[in-house]
C-alpha positions in Angstrom: 15.1 -3.3 -52.9 17.6 -2.0 -50.4 18.8 1.6 -49.8 22.5 2.4 -49.6 22.3 2.4 -45.7 20.4 -0.9 -45.6 22.9 -2.5 -48.0 25.8 -1.3 -45.8 24.2 -2.9 -42.7 23.5 -6.2 -44.5 27.1 -6.5 -45.8 29.0 -4.8 -43.0 30.7 -2.6 -45.7 30.6 1.2 -45.5 28.3 3.3 -47.6 31.1 4.9 -49.6 32.5 1.5 -50.5 29.1 0.4 -51.9 28.7 3.7 -53.7 32.1 3.3 -55.3 31.2 -0.2 -56.5 28.0 1.2 -58.1 29.9 4.0 -59.8 32.5 1.6 -61.1 29.7 -0.7 -62.4 30.5 -3.7 -60.2 27.0 -3.5 -58.8 23.9 -2.4 -60.7 21.5 0.0 -58.9 18.8 2.4 -59.8 17.9 5.8 -58.3 14.3 6.5 -57.1 12.4 9.7 -57.3 14.2 10.9 -54.1 17.5 10.4 -55.7 18.4 7.5 -53.4 20.0 4.3 -54.7 17.8 1.1 -54.8 19.9 -2.0 -54.8 18.7 -5.5 -55.6 19.8 -7.8 -52.7 20.8 -10.5 -55.2 23.0 -8.0 -57.0 24.5 -6.7 -53.7 25.3 -10.2 -52.3 26.8 -11.2 -55.6 29.7 -8.8 -54.9 29.6 -8.4 -51.1 28.8 -11.4 -48.8 26.2 -11.1 -46.1 27.7 -10.0 -42.9 27.5 -12.6 -40.2 25.7 -11.5 -37.1 27.9 -11.2 -34.0 27.7 -14.3 -31.8 25.7 -14.0 -28.6 28.1 -13.9 -25.7 28.0 -16.3 -22.8 27.3 -13.3 -20.6 24.2 -12.4 -22.6 22.9 -16.0 -22.3 23.6 -16.1 -18.5 21.9 -12.7 -18.1 18.8 -14.1 -19.8 18.9 -17.2 -17.5 19.3 -15.1 -14.4 16.5 -12.8 -15.5 14.1 -15.8 -15.8 15.2 -17.1 -12.4 14.7 -13.7 -10.8 11.2 -13.4 -12.4 10.2 -16.8 -11.0 11.5 -15.9 -7.6 9.6 -12.6 -7.7 6.4 -14.5 -8.6 6.9 -16.9 -5.7 7.5 -14.0 -3.3 4.4 -12.2 -4.5 2.3 -15.3 -3.9 3.8 -15.7 -0.4 3.1 -12.1 0.4 -0.5 -12.5 -0.7 -0.9 -15.6 1.5 0.6 -13.8 4.5 -1.7 -10.8 4.0 -4.7 -13.2 3.9 -3.6 -14.9 7.1 -3.0 -11.6 8.8 -6.5 -10.4 7.9 -8.0 -13.6 9.3 -6.0 -13.2 12.5 -7.0 -9.6 12.9 -10.7 -10.6 12.3 -10.4 -13.3 15.0 -8.8 -10.9 17.5 -11.5 -8.3 17.0 -14.2 -11.0 17.6 -12.4 -12.1 20.8 -12.0 -8.5 21.9 -15.7 -7.9 21.5 -16.5 -11.1 23.4 -14.2 -10.1 26.3 -15.7 -6.6 26.4 -19.1 -8.0 26.7 -17.9 -10.3 29.6 -16.4 -7.2 31.3 -19.6 -5.2 30.9 -21.6 -8.1 32.3 -19.3 -8.3 35.3 -19.4 -4.5 35.8 -23.2 -4.8 36.0 -22.9 -7.6 38.6 -20.5 -5.3 40.6 -23.1 -2.5 40.5 -25.8 -4.8 41.7 -23.6 -6.2 44.5 -22.5 -2.7 45.7 -25.8 -0.9 45.3 -26.9 0.7 48.6 -30.0 2.9 48.7 -29.7 6.3 50.4 -30.9 5.8 54.0 -30.1 6.9 57.4 -27.4 4.6 58.6 -28.4 2.3 61.4 -26.4 -0.2 63.4 -27.6 -3.1 61.2 -26.8 -1.3 57.9 -23.2 -0.6 59.0 -22.8 -4.4 59.7 -24.3 -5.1 56.2 -21.9 -2.7 54.5 -19.0 -4.4 56.1 -20.2 -7.7 54.7 -20.8 -6.3 51.1 -17.3 -4.8 50.9 -15.4 -8.1 50.8 -17.6 -9.2 47.9 -16.7 -6.0 46.1 -13.0 -6.8 46.5 -13.6 -10.4 45.2 -15.4 -9.2 42.1 -12.8 -6.5 41.4 -10.0 -9.1 41.8 -11.8 -11.5 39.3 -12.2 -8.6 36.8 -8.5 -7.9 37.1 -7.6 -11.5 36.6 -9.8 -11.7 33.4 -8.2 -8.5 32.1 -4.7 -9.9 32.7 -5.7 -13.2 31.0 -7.0 -11.2 28.0 -3.7 -9.3 27.7 -1.7 -12.5 27.8 -3.9 -14.1 25.2 -3.5 -11.3 22.8 0.3 -11.2 23.3 0.5 -14.9 22.4 -1.4 -14.4 19.2 
């Protein structure tokens, strides 16, 4: 059973028109306890044909197609972003490991420099002054090597 409003929607006819048809006896209907008309669909459609639904426009179809395409593209972009994040995390992990390795090499070389440059506190003698003159060039060589390694590390990280 249909209410007056439902009947109007199904037929595309206004409520007053259906109400007039009921009052004139063209359509039979009953009133429920709320005082609303209850209309049998067969009785309604005997007098008023079913309203045709408006056709779906081409624009609505294209919108649906574009929406599906955009959803697929969004899914692909999300997958790419996930892959890139994983690659970035792997690269960061590798760089941290390389940094730790280079720091340990530098610490090792710093220890070597300390051993090469160590001089106990003594009264300077003629022989010790000659020895200090010999050690100093080694100090410069070790410092130069440390600088070269540091520059190489900087270049390596910039290329990554």
